[in-house]
N, C-alpha and C positions, 0 to 999 in steps of 0.2 A: 504494500500500500504506500502511496506517496501523495504529497501535495506539491504541486509545481505551478509556476507562473507561465502563462501563455501570452505571447505578444504577436500582434499582426497589424497590418495596415489595410484600411478599407479601400474600396475602389475610388473613393473621393480623396484618398491620401491621408486620412485621419489615423493617427496612431491609437491603437486600442490594446487593452490587456485584461486578463481575467485569471482566476485561480481554479485549477483543476484538481479534483480528487480522483485518483486512478486506483482502483482496487478490485480484488477478486472475492466474491462472496463465499459462503460456506458450501455452496454447491459447485464451486469451481468456475462460475461464470464471471466474466470481466465486465466492469461497469465504470463509466466516466461521468462525473457530475461536475457542473461548472458553476462558479460563484463569482460575483463581482468583487467581494471583499475577502481578504485573506483570513480575517477572524471568523467569517462564516464557514470558509472552507476548512479551517482548523477544527472548528466545533463539530462539523459534520464528520470529519476524519476520525476524531476522537470517539464519536458515537458509533461509527461503523466498526471500528476496531473492537469495541466491547460487544456489539451485537453479533458480529461475525463469529467471534470467539465463543459466544453463548449459543450460536446457531439460531438466532431469532431475527436475522436481518432480512428485510424485504426492500429491494431496490425500487426507487421511485419510477424508474423507466418501465418496470413491469407491474406497477401498482394500478389498481382501479381508483377512480375518484370517489369522493365522499358521496356524491350524487348516486353513482352506481351502487355503492355499498348500501345506501338508503333504500334503493329499489329492491335489492336482494333481501334486506331485513324485513320490509313490509311483506314481501312474498312469503317469507318464513313465518311471520306472525299470522298471516291469513291461513297458511297451511296447518298451523297449530290450532286452528279453529277458535282463535280468541274472539271475544265479543265484538260485534260490529262497532259499538261506540268506542271501544278501546282502540281498534284499528284506525278509526276516523281521528281520534285524538293524536295518535302517533303521526298520522299523515299531516295533520295541521302543524305539528312541531317541525316536521321536515320542510314543508312548503313555506312556512312563514318565518322560520328562525334558523334552521340549520343550513339549507341550501343557499339562501341569500348571503350568508356569512362565509361559509367554507365549502360550499358545494363543488367548485371546480378543483379544489386541492386534491392531490393524491393522498390516499390514506397513509401510505408509507412515509410521506414527507411530514406528517403531523408529529408534533413533539409535545411533551407535557407542558412546557411554557406556552405553546400555541393554544392548547386546550384551556390553560389558565386564563389566557386573554379572552378566549371565547366565553368562558364563564363570567369574567368581569364585564364584558360587553352586554351579556344578558341581564346582569343585575342592574346595569345602568339604564336599561330600556324597559324593564317590566318588574312586576312584584317578585318578591323572593320565592314564594311558593311556585309561581309559574316558571321562573328561571330554573328551579330545582327539577321540575318535570321535564323541561327541554334538555337539560344536561343529562338526566337519567336516560332519555331517549337516545342521545348521542352515544352514551356509554354502551347501551344495549346494541346499537348499530355496529359499533366497533367490535363488540364481543362476538356478534354473528359473523363479521368479516374475518375475525381470527378463526372461528370454527370452520369456515369455508377454506381457510388456508390463503386468504388474500392479504393477510398481514400477520406478522409473527408475534406481535404483542399489542396489547391495548394500552396506549399511552394515557388514556383518560382515567385509568383505574384509581390513581391517587388524587384525582381532582374531585372536590365535593362542594356542596352548598349546605351549610348547617343552619339551624335555627336556635336562637337564644330563647328558651322557654320562659325566662323571666319576663320577657316583654310580650308574651302571648296573652291576649285578653281572655279571661275566663268567662264561661257562659254564665249569664245572670238571669234570675227569675224576673219576669216582667219586661225583659229586653230580648233575650234569646229563647227563654223557656216560659211558656204561658203560666201565669199564676193560677192557683186552684179556683179562684173566683172567676177568672176568665174562662177556664175550662167548663165550669158549671154554667156560665152564660151561653157558651157554645152548645153544650149538651141540651139545654132547655129549648134551643131553636132547631134541633134536629128533627127532620121528618122525611117521610118517603124513602126512596132508595138510598139516600145518603145517610140515613140514621144508622143502619147496621155498619156501613163502611167506616164512618168516623168514630163510632163507639169501639170498634175493633182496633182502629188506628190508635186511639187514645189509650186503650187499656191492654194493648199487646206489644206496642213498640215496634211493630213490623215496618220495614222500609216500604216506600211506595211501590217499588217493583215487586216486593213479596206479597203485598196486598193484591196487586193486580194479577199475580200469578197463582193466588190461592185457589185450590180446588175443594169441592165439597167432600171428596174422599179424604182430604187432609184435615177435616173438621170433625172432631169427636164430641158430639153434643152430649153424650152420656157422661164422659169424663171431664167435660168443660175444658178441652185442650185444642190448640191449633198445632199442626205439624208443618213446619216450613221445609218444603222439599224442592221447590222450584220458584222461579221468578220470571217476570215479563219485562224485557228491556223497553227502551223508549219507542221501538218500532213494533212492539207487540210480539216479539219473538220469545218463545218460552225456552228457558235454559236452567241450568243448575244455579244454586245460590252463589253469592260472591266468593265464598270460601267454604272450606269444609265445616268450619264453625257455624256457618250460616244455616246449616241443616240442624234444626232444633225443635224442641217442644215447648210451647208457651201456654200457661194457664190463662183463662179468661174469666171475668167475673159474671155474676148472674145477669146484670143489665145488658151486657153485650151478647151473652148466650141467648137470652130470650129474644133479642132483636134478630139474631141469626135464625132462630127457629121460625119466626114470622116471615122473614125474608125468603127463606128456602121455598116457601109455598108459591111465591110470585116471581122468583128469580128467572130471568130469561135463560132459555136452554141453549147450549152450544156444544160443539164437539169436545171442547176443552173442559167441560164440567166446571167452569169457573164460578167462584162465589160472588165476585163483583165484576161481571162483564158489562159491556155496553149493550144496547138494545138488540144487537145482532148475535149476542153470545160470544163475541170476541173480546180480547183484553181491552180494557178501557184506556183511553189515551191520558197520559199523565197531565198534559196541559189542560185538558178538559176538566179534570178533577180540580186543579188549582183555580182556573179562571171561572168555571161555571158553578163550582160548589164551594171551595174553601174560602175564596175571597168574599163572595156575597154572604156566606155564613158568618164571617167575622163582623161584617158591617151590620148584619141583622142583630147580632149579639152585642153590639156596642164595643167590640174588641178592636179599637181603631186608634190611630195616631191623633195628634192634635189637629191635623188638617182633615180628619175624617176618613183616612185611607186605611185599608186592612193592616193590622199591626204586624202580623207574622207572614213572611213571604212564601213559605213552603211547608209541606207536610213534615219535614224533618223536625220542626218545632214540636210536633206532637210526640215524636220519638224521644226528643229531649225531655218532654214532660213525663213520659213513662219512666225514663231512667231516674229522674228526680223522685218520682213516686216510689220506686223500688228502694231508693236510698233513704228517703225521709219518712219511713213508715211510723216513726215514733210519734209523729203528729196525730196518728190515728190509734195510738195506744199499742202499736206493734213494735217489732224489732226490725231495724234496717237490715236489708239483705247483705251478705258478705260480698266484697268486690268480685270474687270469682263467680258467684251466682249471677250478679248483674251482667258480667261479661257473657255468660251463657244465655241469659234472657235476650240480650241485644244481638247475639250472634257475631260478636267481635272476634277477629282472628287472634288477637293477643290480649292478655290482661293489661299490658302496658297501655294499649290504646284506650281501654276503658278508664284506666287511672288518669291518663293525660287529659281526657275530656271531662270526666265527671268526678275525679278524686276530691276536688275541693268542696263538693256538695255533702260529703260525709261529715257528720257531727264531730267537732273537736272535743277531745277529752279535757276535763278541767285539770290540767297538769299541776297547777298550784295547789289545789285541794288534795290531789293524790300524793304530792310530795309532803304536804303537811301531815297527812294520815300516816305515811311511812315514818316521818320524824317522830310523831307521838308514839308509834309502836316501838321504835328503837330506843328512845330516850325516856319514855314513860311520861 
């Protein structure tokens, strides 16, 4: 391997020079890369020496571009039967953020400093959560390129976007979580086909997709239980829950149970045997539920902002309420559910997720009183 200067004269008589890195890779193939500055050539030479010795070098001249790697990655994701909404999200990351910034670059020419710059550019242009998603997509793209043998290493592995949890706003009752009085006002206004739907949503904590995919065979009216075994995505396509933990059994109270018994007699029939279908028996559209039911329901119940608009934007607020109900059962003379049981009820993939979102709602022990009791016990 060598770094040497090359000089030449153009047809117009101008003197030019560049720096050439001449090397043979681990497969015995010779490559020549040209740089305008010696420091760039030296840096590339130093990297090539290490990569060739480690057997992980891919020459830029034989490398595909980031754009082509992105096409390969999307093809792989689709072949793995990922959800349609997931694939669309990945494609948006590629089209709006990855290709415009680094699409023409050869993946073998990417370096960790270049990925760091990509990361910093994302943070300068968008929210931190969105930047994290785009960076994760790029890392997955390069991981697939490595699996295909198009690049020997993933230079994005050590690049990340983290969050400072101290600055993350906690969910608050009356702002993110409906207060009990607000839920009572909503329940008092329930009628018709939406009464069983919203009672189940309030007292089971099911996600919108899980409610829209719920089948009658998954409702045990005798045991007062719902079995979550499938969900309907935004296009009405039925599939498995979001994770293995999403498959779960959830108890329902008498109010929701009686509403389901009455609703079963008049529920539209369809091939999917759905509990909450549209008039044709197909999965109900999520937007219809929000715009035609939940928003008018809040207005009718007086659960509104100062300017008279619906206070809570989506059904997830009812899921938050259910979580708070499980945690704060002391208000009803009961015992709060352990964190692990709250996780199981909500179908969270990890207990850490449950703790991060709802941990602050658990009642704090009176540490001062406990310490005083221990002191009296020890010292008399």
